C-alpha positions as CSV (number, residue, x, y, z in Angstrom):
1,M,54.2,162.1,97.6
2,S,57.8,161.4,96.7
3,L,60.3,163.8,95.4
4,D,60.3,162.3,91.9
5,N,56.6,163.0,91.6
6,V,57.0,166.6,92.7
7,L,59.9,167.1,90.2
8,A,57.8,165.5,87.4
9,V,54.9,167.9,88.1
10,A,57.3,170.8,88.3
11,A,58.9,169.9,85.0
12,A,55.5,169.5,83.3
13,A,54.4,172.9,84.6
14,K,57.4,174.6,83.0
15,A,57.7,177.5,85.5
16,N,54.0,178.2,85.4
17,V,53.2,178.5,89.1
18,P,49.4,178.2,88.9
19,L,49.8,175.0,86.8
20,L,52.3,173.7,89.3
21,V,49.9,174.3,92.2
22,L,47.0,172.7,90.2
23,G,49.2,169.7,89.3
24,L,50.2,169.2,93.0
25,L,46.6,169.6,94.1
26,V,45.4,166.9,91.7
27,S,48.3,164.5,92.0
28,I,48.5,164.3,95.8
29,P,45.0,162.9,96.2
30,L,45.5,160.5,93.3
31,I,48.6,159.1,94.8
32,V,47.0,158.7,98.3
33,F,43.9,157.1,96.7
34,G,46.1,154.8,94.6
35,A,48.2,153.8,97.6
36,T,45.1,153.1,99.7
37,L,43.6,151.0,96.9
38,L,46.8,149.0,96.3
39,T,47.1,148.4,100.1
40,K,43.6,147.0,100.3
41,V,44.3,144.7,97.2
42,M,47.6,143.5,98.8
43,E,45.8,142.7,102.1
44,R,43.2,140.7,100.3
45,F,45.6,139.0,97.9
46,P,49.0,138.7,99.5
47,I,50.4,136.7,96.6
48,I,50.7,140.1,94.8
49,I,53.5,141.0,97.2
50,T,55.4,137.7,96.4
51,M,54.8,138.2,92.7
52,G,56.1,141.8,92.9
53,A,59.2,140.6,94.8
54,A,59.8,137.9,92.2
55,L,59.5,140.5,89.4
56,L,62.0,142.8,91.2
57,G,64.5,139.9,91.7
58,F,64.1,138.9,88.0
59,L,64.7,142.5,86.7
60,A,67.6,143.1,89.1
61,A,69.4,140.0,88.0
62,E,68.8,140.7,84.3
63,M,70.0,144.3,84.7
64,L,73.1,143.1,86.5
65,L,73.9,140.7,83.7
66,I,73.4,143.2,80.8
67,D,75.0,146.2,82.6
68,P,77.6,147.7,80.3
69,A,80.3,147.4,83.1
70,A,79.5,143.7,83.4
71,V,79.6,143.2,79.6
72,T,83.0,145.0,79.5
73,H,84.4,142.9,82.3
74,F,82.8,139.5,81.4
75,G,81.9,139.8,77.7
76,T,78.5,139.5,76.2
77,I,76.2,137.1,77.9
78,S,73.8,135.0,75.9
79,E,70.0,135.8,76.1
80,R,69.4,132.4,77.5
81,A,71.9,132.9,80.3
82,V,70.4,136.3,81.1
83,T,66.9,134.8,81.3
84,F,68.2,132.0,83.5
85,G,69.9,134.6,85.7
86,G,66.7,136.5,86.0
87,L,64.8,133.4,87.0
88,L,67.5,132.6,89.5
89,G,67.3,136.1,90.9
90,A,63.5,135.8,91.3
91,V,63.8,132.5,93.1
92,V,66.5,133.9,95.4
93,V,64.5,136.9,96.4
94,V,61.3,135.0,97.1
95,A,63.2,132.3,99.0
96,L,65.1,134.8,101.1
97,G,61.9,136.8,101.7
98,S,60.1,133.7,102.9
99,Y,62.9,132.6,105.1
100,L,63.2,136.0,106.8
101,S,59.4,136.3,107.2
102,K,59.2,132.9,108.9
103,R,62.2,133.8,111.1
104,V,60.6,137.0,112.3
105,Q,57.3,135.2,113.0
106,T,59.1,132.5,115.1
107,T,61.1,135.1,116.9
108,S,58.0,137.2,117.8
109,S,56.0,134.1,118.8
110,N,58.9,133.0,121.1
111,R,58.8,136.3,122.9
112,L,55.2,135.9,123.9
């Protein structure tokens, strides 16, 4: 269980210790069960990992282009350019991940 989950449960408990303990006792098994379920789904359908990486690349590129500091420095970027940047970010992340994965596989097979 990550620190942000613990802080969220503590904030929801509002200094009520029994509620905090109950929240932790309920949330820890839920997180473990959810992580186990998600791991099994990813093992069965590995495309989910690629889709998740593409989504992260898309969102990261979009956030970079609409960040207030970038807007201050470069000016307002059109919505079409932001969408294109997001798509480019998704492609870059998936391509880089595929390349690195293949590189690790060939390196490990050469060692055997």
